[in-house]
BADO-537034 format. One record per atom (N, C-alpha, C, CB): residue in one letter; x, y, z. Coordinates in steps of 0.02 Angstrom, whole numbers, padded with zeros to 5 digits, always signed. Glycine has a CB too. Layout:
# BADO-537034
AXYZ ...
This chain:
# BADO-537034
M+00041-00061+00000 M+00000+00000+00000 M+00043+00063+00000 M-00047+00000+00061 L+00097+00060+00039 L+00142+00118+00042 L+00172+00133-00027 L+00198+00105+00094 F+00189+00079-00063 F+00219+00087-00129 F+00169+00119-00178 F+00243+00020-00157 I+00106+00094-00175 I+00054+00121-00220 I+00041+00194-00204 I-00011+00081-00213 G+00038+00211-00139 G+00025+00281-00119 G+00080+00327-00142 G+00017+00286-00044 A+00142+00303-00138 A+00198+00344-00161 A+00193+00358-00235 A+00264+00311-00145 C+00173+00307-00272 C+00165+00316-00345 C+00111+00366-00360 C+00149+00249-00379 L+00055+00362-00322 L+00001+00410-00333 L+00022+00481-00319 L-00060+00392-00291 I+00062+00488-00265 I+00085+00555-00247 I+00130+00583-00302 I+00123+00554-00180 V+00175+00541-00327 V+00219+00564-00381 V+00180+00581-00444 V+00272+00510-00396 A+00130+00539-00460 A+00091+00551-00520 A+00050+00614-00516 A+00045+00493-00532 C+00032+00634-00457 C-00011+00693-00450 C+00027+00757-00440 C-00058+00684-00392 Q+00092+00754-00435 Q+00131+00815-00426 Q+00125+00860-00487 Q+00204+00798-00412 Y+00119+00927-00478 Y+00113+00976-00532 Y+00182+01000-00552 Y+00067+01036-00512 S+00199+00991-00612 S+00266+01011-00635 S+00265+01073-00679 S+00298+00954-00671 G+00211+01111-00679 G+00206+01172-00719 G+00180+01158-00788 G+00273+01206-00723 P+00169+01211-00828 P+00141+01202-00895 P+00189+01166-00940 P+00124+01269-00925 E+00161+01127-00984 E+00202+01091-01032 E+00230+01139-01084 E+00162+01034-01066 V+00294+01138-01093 V+00327+01184-01140 V+00337+01149-01206 V+00395+01210-01111 G+00308+01177-01258 G+00316+01149-01325 G+00354+01197-01370 G+00249+01132-01355 P+00359+01183-01433 P+00393+01228-01480 P+00354+01293-01486 P+00401+01195-01549 P+00389+01349-01498 P+00355+01414-01503 P+00305+01414-01561 P+00406+01470-01513 L+00251+01451-01551 L+00200+01457-01604 L+00227+01499-01661 L+00134+01487-01576 I+00226+01473-01720 I+00251+01508-01779 I+00192+01526-01823 I+00304+01466-01818 I+00182+01591-01833 I+00128+01613-01877 I+00155+01618-01948 I+00099+01681-01853 P+00127+01580-01994 P+00152+01582-02063 P+00152+01652-02092 P+00111+01535-02108 E+00203+01666-02133 E+00207+01731-02165 E+00180+01726-02236 E+00279+01756-02165 G+00164+01783-02264 G+00137+01784-02332 G+00172+01838-02372 G+00062+01796-02332 R+00140+01858-02426 R+00169+01910-02467 R+00114+01953-02499 R+00214+01880-02522 M+00136+02010-02524 M+00092+02057-02558 M+00124+02078-02623 M+00076+02119-02512 V+00083+02084-02674 V+00107+02107-02740 V+00082+02178-02752 V+00083+02058-02797 L+00128+02221-02771 L+00110+02290-02790 L+00119+02298-02865 L+00153+02342-02750 K+00068+02324-02898 K+00072+02338-02970 K+00072+02413-02980 K+00012+02304-03008 F+00128+02440-03004 F+00133+02511-03017 F+00111+02525-03089 F+00205+02538-03004 D+00054+02557-03096 D+00024+02570-03161 D+00033+02644-03178 D-00052+02550-03162 N+00077+02659-03224 N+00090+02728-03243 N+00036+02751-03293 N+00160+02736-03275 I+00007+02809-03277 I-00048+02835-03317 I-00035+02907-03336 I-00114+02829-03278 A-00076+02934-03379 A-00075+03005-03398 A-00146+03029-03394 A-00043+03017-03469 G-00164+03061-03339 G-00233+03080-03329 G-00276+03019-03317 G-00260+03120-03389 N-00324+03008-03360 N-00370+02952-03352 N-00355+02893-03398 N-00441+02975-03365 E-00296+02893-03429 E-00280+02839-03475 E-00210+02812-03462 E-00285+02864-03548 D-00198+02753-03489 D-00133+02721-03480 D-00080+02762-03516 D-00135+02649-03507 L-00021+02767-03485 L+00033+02805-03515 L+00062+02766-03574 L+00088+02819-03464 V+00070+02800-03631 V+00101+02771-03690 V+00163+02812-03706 V+00051+02771-03751 L+00220+02778-03711 L+00282+02813-03727 L+00288+02826-03802 L+00342+02773-03702 D+00314+02884-03818 D+00336+02903-03886 D+00280+02914-03938 D+00381+02851-03912 N+00225+02879-03933 N+00175+02880-03986 N+00109+02914-03968 N+00161+02811-04009 K+00108+02952-03913 K+00046+02984-03893 K+00062+03054-03868 K+00008+02943-03838 T+00018+03101-03883 T+00029+03170-03863 T-00019+03189-03806 T+00020+03218-03923 Y+00009+03219-03754 Y-00030+03243-03697 Y-00020+03318-03691 Y-00009+03206-03631 S-00050+03348-03642 S-00039+03420-03631 S-00038+03435-03556 S-00093+03461-03666 N-00002+03488-03538 N+00001+03509-03468 N-00046+03567-03456 N+00073+03529-03449 S-00044+03594-03396 S-00091+03647-03378 S-00079+03712-03416 S-00088+03661-03303 F-00021+03718-03449 F-00006+03777-03490 F-00031+03767-03562 F+00069+03792-03490 G-00059+03708-03576 G-00081+03694-03644 G-00025+03673-03690 G-00116+03753-03672 E+00033+03655-03662 E+00090+03636-03703 E+00086+03561-03719 E+00157+03652-03665 D+00100+03544-03781 D+00097+03473-03801 D+00157+03436-03772 D+00095+03467-03878 L+00147+03373-03754 L+00198+03332-03723 L+00198+03262-03753 L+00188+03329-03647 T+00255+03239-03774 T+00263+03169-03792 T+00315+03140-03743 T+00286+03160-03867 I+00294+03090-03705 I+00338+03063-03653 I+00379+03006-03682 I+00296+03038-03591 S+00445+03009-03672 S+00489+02955-03697 S+00520+02915-03640 S+00544+02985-03739 K+00521+02942-03579 K+00551+02907-03523 K+00518+02929-03458 K+00628+02921-03520 F+00501+02880-03416 F+00472+02894-03351 F+00493+02840-03302 F+00394+02899-03355 N+00543+02857-03261 N+00571+02810-03212 N+00570+02842-03142 N+00643+02789-03231 Y+00565+02801-03090 Y+00568+02829-03023 Y+00585+02774-02972 Y+00501+02862-03003 F+00613+02795-02916 F+00627+02751-02860 F+00571+02754-02808 F+00695+02768-02828 V+00552+02697-02781 V+00509+02694-02722 V+00544+02649-02671 V+00436+02666-02740 S+00540+02667-02608 S+00577+02630-02557 S+00548+02640-02487 S+00651+02650-02557 N+00577+02604-02439 N+00558+02611-02368 N+00483+02600-02357 N+00579+02679-02343 F+00460+02541-02374 F+00389+02526-02371 F+00365+02509-02301 F+00372+02469-02418 K+00305+02531-02285 K+00272+02515-02223 K+00199+02499-02239 K+00277+02573-02170 L+00174+02442-02213 L+00105+02423-02224 L+00063+02440-02163 L+00100+02347-02239 L+00005+02470-02174 L-00039+02493-02120 L-00092+02440-02107 L-00072+02561-02138 E-00095+02418-02044 E-00141+02364-02026 E-00209+02390-02005 E-00111+02323-01970 E-00257+02346-02008 E-00327+02363-01993 E-00335+02392-01923 E-00372+02303-02001 G-00300+02365-01874 G-00308+02387-01805 G-00269+02449-01786 G-00290+02333-01760 G-00232+02477-01833 G-00194+02537-01819 G-00119+02526-01813 G-00219+02568-01755 D-00098+02463-01809 D-00026+02448-01808 D+00001+02451-01879 D-00013+02379-01776 S+00066+02439-01885 S+00097+02439-01951 S+00154+02388-01953 S+00123+02510-01969 Y+00173+02369-02012 Y+00229+02323-02021 Y+00277+02356-02071 Y+00205+02253-02047 T+00340+02363-02050 T+00391+02393-02092 T+00430+02339-02129 T+00438+02437-02050 I+00433+02344-02194 I+00472+02297-02234 I+00546+02306-02217 I+00458+02307-02311 P+00583+02251-02204 P+00655+02258-02191 P+00688+02300-02244 P+00688+02189-02187 Q+00730+02347-02222 Q+00755+02397-02269 Q+00794+02368-02327 Q+00799+02446-02232 D+00832+02315-02315 D+00871+02286-02369 D+00827+02258-02425 D+00916+02233-02343 S+00764+02247-02410 S+00717+02220-02459 S+00666+02272-02481 S+00680+02158-02431 S+00684+02336-02476 S+00634+02389-02484 S+00653+02443-02534 S+00622+02420-02418 Y+00692+02424-02586 Y+00711+02473-02637 Y+00693+02447-02706 Y+00787+02488-02633 F+00656+02488-02744 F+00633+02467-02810 F+00638+02525-02859 F+00561+02439-02806 R+00658+02509-02920 R+00660+02559-02973 R+00607+02541-03025 R+00732+02562-03006 I+00560+02586-03035 I+00506+02575-03082 I+00524+02609-03148 I+00438+02603-03055 V+00523+02570-03202 V+00541+02594-03268 V+00482+02582-03315 V+00607+02560-03295 E+00454+02634-03342 E+00395+02626-03385 E+00410+02583-03446 E+00369+02694-03408 A+00471+02587-03473 A+00488+02549-03532 A+00503+02475-03517 A+00548+02580-03566 D+00504+02457-03453 D+00520+02388-03433 D+00465+02362-03388 D+00589+02385-03397 P+00414+02330-03417 P+00355+02309-03378 P+00370+02266-03317 P+00308+02272-03422 K+00423+02225-03320 K+00436+02181-03264 K+00456+02220-03201 K+00491+02131-03282 T+00482+02280-03208 T+00500+02320-03149 T+00438+02349-03114 T+00546+02378-03169 Q+00382+02348-03148 Q+00321+02379-03121 Q+00283+02333-03073 Q+00276+02400-03177 T+00307+02271-03065 T+00278+02224-03017 T+00327+02216-02959 T+00262+02156-03050 V+00305+02235-02900 V+00347+02232-02840 V+00317+02180-02793 V+00351+02301-02805 I+00358+02133-02770 I+00335+02081-02724 I+00366+02092-02656 I+00354+02010-02751 L+00324+02101-02606 L+00345+02108-02537 L+00337+02042-02502 L+00305+02165-02500 N+00391+02012-02479 N+00390+01946-02448 N+00395+01951-02372 N+00446+01903-02476 G+00379+01894-02339 G+00388+01890-02267 G+00341+01934-02227 G+00457+01906-02249 I+00281+01945-02253 I+00233+01990-02219 I+00190+01950-02170 I+00188+02025-02272 P+00182+01974-02109 P+00138+01940-02062 P+00067+01936-02088 P+00139+01975-01994 Q+00034+01881-02073 Q-00036+01875-02094 Q-00077+01930-02061 Q-00064+01805-02075 G-00125+01956-02099 G-00166+02009-02072 G-00205+02044-02127 G-00125+02058-02034 K-00241+02095-02106 K-00280+02136-02152 K-00250+02206-02154 K-00356+02138-02132 Y-00230+02227-02214 Y-00195+02291-02221 Y-00239+02341-02259 Y-00128+02281-02259 T-00239+02402-02233 T-00285+02453-02259 T-00250+02511-02294 T-00326+02480-02203 G-00185+02508-02297 G-00148+02562-02330 G-00074+02548-02333 G-00161+02627-02295 I-00038+02594-02363 I+00034+02584-02372 I+00069+02652-02370 I+00049+02548-02439 E+00130+02652-02345 E+00172+02711-02345 E+00239+02693-02377 E+00182+02738-02273 Y+00269+02741-02412 Y+00336+02732-02440 Y+00363+02800-02459 Y+00335+02684-02502 I+00425+02802-02481 I+00454+02865-02503 I+00469+02861-02577 I+00517+02882-02462 I+00466+02919-02609 I+00489+02926-02678 I+00562+02946-02674 I+00446+02978-02720 G+00606+02902-02696 G+00677+02917-02691 G+00715+02865-02651 G+00687+02985-02661 V+00776+02883-02633 V+00820+02840-02594 V+00842+02879-02533 V+00882+02816-02636 D+00832+02851-02473 D+00848+02887-02412 D+00923+02904-02408 D+00828+02845-02351 S+00939+02954-02367 S+01007+02980-02363 S+01057+02928-02339 S+01009+03040-02318 L+01037+02886-02290 L+01083+02837-02263 L+01104+02787-02317 L+01051+02799-02204 R+01057+02762-02356 R+01074+02714-02408 R+01113+02749-02464 R+01010+02680-02436 S+01098+02812-02476 S+01133+02848-02529 S+01208+02854-02516 S+01103+02917-02536 V+01227+02855-02452 V+01298+02863-02436 V+01329+02798-02412 V+01307+02917-02384 S+01292+02742-02414 S+01318+02678-02392 S+01368+02651-02443 S+01261+02627-02382 G+01409+02602-02421 G+01457+02571-02466 G+01423+02535-02523 G+01501+02523-02427 I+01461+02524-02575 I+01432+02494-02635 I+01404+02425-02622 I+01485+02489-02690 E+01429+02390-02570 E+01403+02324-02553 E+01331+02327-02528 E+01448+02291-02501 K+01309+02385-02507 K+01240+02394-02484 K+01195+02423-02538 K+01238+02440-02423 R+01221+02429-02599 R+01183+02462-02652 R+01183+02420-02715 R+01212+02532-02666 G+01161+02358-02707 G+01154+02314-02765 G+01083+02315-02791 G+01176+02243-02748 G+01069+02271-02838 G+01001+02264-02865 G+00977+02329-02896 G+00954+02244-02810 A+00919+02352-02875 A+00889+02412-02903 A+00933+02474-02891 A+00820+02424-02873 L+00975+02471-02840 L+01017+02528-02822 L+01086+02527-02855 L+01026+02531-02747 D+01097+02479-02899 D+01161+02475-02934 D+01174+02541-02969 D+01160+02416-02985 P+01228+02576-02949 P+01240+02643-02977 P+01265+02643-03049 P+01289+02679-02935 S+01279+02585-03078 S+01301+02584-03147 S+01242+02596-03193 S+01336+02516-03164 G+01256+02608-03255 G+01202+02620-03303 G+01216+02682-03345 G+01135+02627-03267 D+01193+02680-03405 D+01204+02735-03452 D+01154+02791-03438 D+01197+02710-03525 M+01180+02850-03424 M+01135+02906-03409 M+01092+02924-03469 M+01176+02966-03386 A+01114+02907-03528 A+01073+02921-03587 A+01016+02871-03592 A+01115+02918-03651 G+01021+02817-03554 G+00969+02766-03553 G+00928+02772-03489 G+00998+02696-03560 D+00927+02716-03452 D+00887+02715-03390 D+00929+02722-03328 D+00846+02652-03387 G+00991+02743-03335 G+01034+02754-03276 G+01002+02805-03229 G+01103+02777-03298 M+01007+02791-03165 M+00974+02834-03115 M+01023+02855-03059 M+00913+02797-03083 Y+01085+02867-03079 Y+01136+02886-03029 Y+01183+02936-03059 Y+01174+02824-03004 W+01194+02992-03023 W+01243+03042-03043 W+01310+03024-03013 W+01221+03114-03021 A+01353+02993-03051 A+01418+02972-03024 A+01460+03031-03001 A+01456+02931-03076 W+01453+03088-03036 W+01495+03146-03020 W+01472+03182-02957 W+01495+03194-03079 T+01412+03168-02933 T+01390+03199-02871 T+01371+03147-02818 T+01330+03244-02884 S+01382+03083-02835 S+01366+03028-02788 S+01295+03033-02762 S+01416+03027-02730 G+01248+03034-02807 G+01178+03038-02786 G+01131+03007-02836 G+01158+03110-02774 Y+01075+02982-02810 Y+01026+02950-02853 Y+00977+03001-02882 Y+00987+02897-02813 I+00954+02986-02943 I+00899+03023-02973 I+00835+02989-02950 I+00905+03024-03052 F+00793+03025-02915 F+00732+02995-02888 F+00679+02987-02942 F+00705+03038-02832 V+00672+03037-02984 V+00624+03035-03040 V+00658+03060-03103 V+00560+03078-03024 K+00652+03021-03156 K+00679+03041-03221 K+00622+03043-03271 K+00736+02992-03245 L+00610+03102-03299 L+00555+03112-03347 L+00583+03149-03407 L+00496+03152-03314 E+00574+03120-03467 E+00600+03150-03527 E+00548+03145-03583 E+00666+03117-03549 G+00555+03190-03632 G+00510+03188-03689 G+00523+03245-03737 G+00438+03190-03667 T+00475+03258-03780 T+00481+03313-03828 T+00417+03354-03828 T+00496+03286-03899 S+00424+03416-03851 S+00367+03461-03856 S+00382+03515-03909 S+00350+03494-03787 S+00331+03533-03946 S+00341+03587-03995 S+00351+03654-03960 S+00280+03591-04042 K+00333+03657-03895 K+00340+03718-03857 K+00406+03723-03820 K+00283+03724-03808 S+00445+03669-03822 S+00509+03670-03786 S+00555+03722-03817 S+00543+03600-03788 S+00588+03759-03774 S+00634+03811-03797 S+00704+03784-03811 S+00638+03868-03747 S+00714+03719-03801 S+00779+03690-03817 S+00786+03681-03892 S+00788+03621-03781 S+00847+03679-03917 S+00859+03677-03989 S+00833+03613-04022 S+00933+03685-04002 N+00831+03558-03983 N+00808+03495-04012 N+00736+03478-03993 N+00854+03439-03990 G+00702+03525-03961 G+00632+03514-03944 G+00621+03466-03886 G+00596+03489-04003 K+00674+03448-03851 K+00667+03400-03797 K+00658+03435-03729 K+00728+03355-03794 F+00631+03397-03682 F+00631+03419-03612 F+00655+03361-03569 F+00559+03444-03590 Y+00684+03378-03513 Y+00708+03326-03467 Y+00705+03353-03396 Y+00780+03302-03486 Y+00681+03311-03351 Y+00679+03328-03279 Y+00709+03270-03241 Y+00605+03343-03255 H+00769+03280-03215 H+00805+03230-03176 H+00809+03257-03105 H+00877+03215-03206 I+00768+03230-03061 I+00761+03259-02994 I+00790+03212-02941 I+00687+03274-02978 G+00836+03239-02902 G+00867+03201-02848 G+00878+03246-02788 G+00933+03170-02871 F+00931+03235-02750 F+00952+03271-02691 F+00915+03249-02628 F+00941+03345-02701 Y+00955+03228-02578 Y+00928+03202-02516 Y+00946+03245-02455 Y+00953+03133-02505 G+00975+03304-02466 G+00994+03348-02411 G+01068+03360-02404 G+00968+03320-02347 G+01108+03317-02435 G+01180+03328-02434 G+01217+03285-02383 G+01195+03399-02422 F+01283+03280-02392 F+01324+03239-02348 F+01328+03268-02277 F+01394+03232-02377 D+01334+03334-02272 D+01343+03367-02207 D+01323+03439-02214 D+01416+03360-02181 S+01332+03478-02160 S+01311+03548-02160 S+01350+03590-02210 S+01319+03578-02090 E+01410+03568-02228 E+01451+03606-02275 E+01432+03590-02348 E+01524+03591-02264 N+01398+03534-02357 N+01378+03514-02425 N+01302+03503-02427 N+01414+03449-02447 K+01267+03550-02400 K+01194+03543-02394 K+01160+03556-02461 K+01167+03591-02340 T+01108+03515-02474 T+01068+03525-02533 T+00994+03526-02513 T+01081+03469-02587 V+00951+03539-02560 V+00880+03531-02549 V+00865+03457-02538 V+00838+03560-02609 N+00814+03442-02501 N+00794+03372-02489 N+00731+03359-02529 N+00783+03357-02413 N+00738+03321-02584 N+00680+03306-02627 N+00651+03237-02616 N+00701+03313-02699 I+00670+03204-02561 I+00637+03142-02541 I+00566+03158-02519 I+00677+03104-02485 K+00518+03123-02545 K+00448+03137-02528 K+00414+03075-02500 K+00409+03163-02590 N+00376+03085-02447 N+00338+03031-02415 N+00269+03025-02447 N+00332+03043-02340 V+00248+02963-02457 V+00183+02949-02487 V+00144+02904-02439 V+00190+02915-02558 K+00081+02921-02429 K+00036+02878-02389 K-00028+02868-02430 K+00020+02909-02319 I-00045+02805-02442 I-00104+02789-02482 I-00149+02742-02443 I-00083+02757-02550 N-00211+02764-02433 N-00261+02720-02403 N-00296+02681-02458 N-00312+02762-02361 F-00317+02621-02441 F-00347+02577-02490 F-00423+02588-02497 F-00335+02505-02472 A-00445+02648-02483 A-00514+02669-02496 A-00566+02621-02467 A-00525+02676-02571 G-00554+02598-02407 G-00601+02554-02374 G-00592+02481-02391 G-00670+02574-02393 E-00551+02465-02441 E-00536+02396-02458 E-00480+02370-02413 E-00516+02389-02532 K-00474+02304-02410 K-00422+02274-02368 K-00381+02224-02410 K-00453+02238-02307 A-00316+02228-02401 A-00271+02179-02431 A-00259+02125-02379 A-00203+02213-02455 V-00288+02067-02390 V-00287+02013-02341 V-00229+01966-02357 V-00354+01975-02340 V-00182+01962-02310 V-00124+01918-02318 V-00133+01857-02274 V-00058+01955-02301 T-00136+01798-02305 T-00138+01735-02268 T-00089+01687-02301 T-00210+01705-02266 G-00085+01627-02274 G-00039+01578-02303 G-00057+01557-02373 G-00036+01518-02260 D-00121+01563-02391 D-00143+01542-02458 D-00179+01596-02496 D-00188+01481-02452 S-00172+01659-02474 S-00204+01714-02510 S-00154+01772-02517 S-00268+01738-02472 V-00141+01792-02578 V-00093+01845-02592 V-00130+01904-02624 V-00036+01820-02638 P-00134+01961-02590 P-00167+02019-02620 P-00123+02052-02673 P-00186+02070-02567 E-00154+02075-02725 E-00120+02113-02778 E-00150+02183-02777 E-00128+02079-02849 V-00108+02231-02758 V-00131+02301-02750 V-00107+02342-02809 V-00105+02331-02683 R-00153+02372-02844 R-00135+02415-02901 R-00130+02487-02877 R-00188+02409-02958 L-00072+02517-02889 L-00059+02587-02873 L-00046+02625-02938 L+00001+02595-02823 T-00074+02683-02946 T-00065+02722-03007 T-00015+02778-02995 T-00132+02750-03031 A+00020+02797-03048 A+00066+02854-03046 A+00051+02896-03107 A+00141+02831-03044 D+00023+02956-03096 D+00001+02999-03150 D+00058+03046-03170 D-00061+03040-03129 V+00088+03034-03228 V+00145+03074-03251 V+00126+03147-03261 V+00172+03045-03315 L+00064+03162-03277 L+00045+03232-03289 L+00047+03274-03225 L-00025+03235-03319 K+00041+03240-03168 K+00045+03278-03105 K+00115+03303-03090 K+00021+03234-03047 V+00165+03274-03124 V+00233+03301-03117 V+00235+03372-03146 V+00284+03255-03153 F+00194+03384-03197 F+00189+03451-03227 F+00137+03495-03193 F+00173+03445-03301 N+00081+03464-03172 N+00022+03503-03153 N+00008+03506-03079 N-00037+03475-03187 G+00059+03495-03037 G+00049+03498-02965 G+00048+03568-02939 G+00103+03459-02930 P+00064+03578-02875 P+00062+03645-02844 P+00113+03693-02873 P+00073+03639-02770 D+00164+03667-02907 D+00215+03709-02940 D+00216+03692-03015 D+00286+03699-02908 P+00168+03716-03054 P+00162+03697-03124 P+00226+03707-03164 P+00105+03736-03156 V+00240+03661-03209 V+00302+03663-03248 V+00285+03678-03320 V+00340+03596-03243 S+00319+03729-03348 S+00313+03746-03418 S+00375+03722-03455 S+00304+03823-03427 V+00365+03682-03508 V+00423+03658-03546 V+00453+03714-03589 V+00402+03599-03590 E+00414+03765-03603 E+00441+03822-03640 E+00488+03862-03596 E+00384+03866-03666 K+00467+03873-03535 K+00507+03913-03488 K+00565+03873-03459 K+00464+03939-03432 N+00553+03810-03442 N+00604+03768-03411 N+00605+03698-03444 N+00590+03762-03334 P+00637+03692-03502 P+00639+03627-03535 P+00685+03576-03500 P+00661+03636-03606 G+00731+03601-03459 G+00776+03555-03423 G+00784+03576-03351 G+00844+03553-03458 I+00772+03529-03305 I+00781+03543-03233 I+00821+03485-03205 I+00712+03552-03196 M+00877+03502-03173 M+00918+03450-03144 M+00950+03475-03078 M+00973+03427-03193 F+00996+03522-03082 F+01034+03541-03023 F+01011+03606-02990 F+01106+03547-03041 D+00960+03637-03018 D+00933+03698-02987 D+00891+03678-02926 D+00890+03739-03038 F+00912+03698-02866 F+00878+03677-02805 F+00806+03700-02803 F+00915+03703-02745 T+00793+03762-02822 T+00725+03790-02818 T+00679+03755-02867 T+00726+03865-02831 L+00701+03749-02930 L+00659+03719-02981 L+00648+03644-02967 L+00690+03729-03050 S+00701+03610-02946 S+00694+03538-02933 S+00648+03526-02874 S+00762+03505-02921 S+00650+03570-02825 S+00605+03564-02767 S+00532+03572-02788 S+00623+03617-02714 G+00520+03617-02837 G+00452+03626-02862 G+00427+03563-02896 G+00449+03684-02909 V+00469+03531-02936 V+00449+03469-02970 V+00436+03415-02918 V+00503+03446-03020 A+00478+03411-02866 A+00468+03362-02813 A+00402+03373-02776 A+00527+03364-02763 N+00384+03435-02766 N+00319+03450-02735 N+00263+03424-02778 N+00311+03525-02723 N+00273+03425-02843 N+00223+03399-02889 N+00218+03323-02887 N+00238+03422-02960 Y+00275+03289-02893 Y+00272+03216-02897 Y+00252+03183-02832 Y+00338+03189-02920 K+00254+03220-02778 K+00230+03193-02714 K+00157+03170-02720 K+00237+03244-02659 S+00118+03204-02762 S+00046+03190-02767 S+00028+03147-02827 S+00008+03254-02769 M+00077+03117-02861 M+00061+03081-02922 M+00033+03011-02910 M+00122+03077-02966 F+00040+02984-02850 F+00017+02916-02837 F-00055+02913-02813 F+00062+02883-02786 G-00089+02860-02832 G-00158+02849-02810 G-00172+02775-02803 G-00207+02881-02858 F-00229+02759-02772 F-00250+02690-02763 F-00294+02668-02821 F-00286+02681-02697 G-00281+02607-02846 G-00321+02580-02900 G-00372+02529-02876 G-00277+02550-02952 E-00348+02469-02860 E-00392+02416-02838 E-00351+02361-02805 E-00432+02387-02897 I-00387+02314-02773 I-00355+02256-02742 I-00386+02192-02771 I-00362+02258-02664 K-00344+02146-02791 K-00367+02080-02811 K-00338+02029-02762 K-00345+02063-02884 Q-00380+01983-02739 Q-00356+01930-02694 Q-00343+01868-02736 Q-00408+01916-02638 N-00281+01846-02738 N-00262+01787-02775 N-00251+01729-02728 N-00198+01801-02816 S-00288+01676-02738 S-00284+01618-02693 S-00230+01569-02716 S-00352+01582-02690 L-00193+01543-02667 L-00143+01492-02681 L-00168+01423-02662 L-00080+01508-02644 A-00230+01420-02638 A-00257+01356-02615 A-00264+01309-02674 A-00325+01366-02581 K-00247+01245-02662 K-00253+01195-02715 K-00323+01167-02718 K-00203+01138-02705 
């Protein structure tokens, strides 16, 4: 009897909660589609004529820009910041594959908006070349889609080029290459043309689960680069690059060029 009682006592002893492996919540992803437009229609390079608020005709030949430092806004008011090393993208209108951005490793949840910057932040701009691969690769032909000023060690945030019969340049072209992040230090200070963007999904939700991937369409209206709070005349200013005042005006314009399009939920369930 003593032996049985001892066994019962041992069996009934409380040893605390059972510790198992940590709970792992599966991660998902979100797809962003950057759709470049001109007013209410899809942007067409080289073969379509548009006009700005001055009534000047515009034919767009190049429209490129950087977007980076993404943050997703959650339904309950929290947010999730994409790891910075995975948060730099160069959108090139002439290269459709660049217009699809995939954000990986996102916690499951319902997202109601997104924040990001137009441009490249100052810290990454001055980082070593080993931190500037992929979309930030500073190589590239400036006559093509290159987006880096090697002679000033800075990225071009938005590159917009084209032609107009109203351009005062000898070849009828216009070009707006806008960069500058504030400068290396107080002795080399520049204007800061990095712009923050916040877009709400208009009451829709991008639902991220293990088997559901939301595809969010974001629009970028090239005409707003001309027609924002600081209207741009190609006759008066066919080229803007290193002028701090003029480039700041263009940056004030492109801050408002993004808008929300729609959300599609794509199921991965078999």
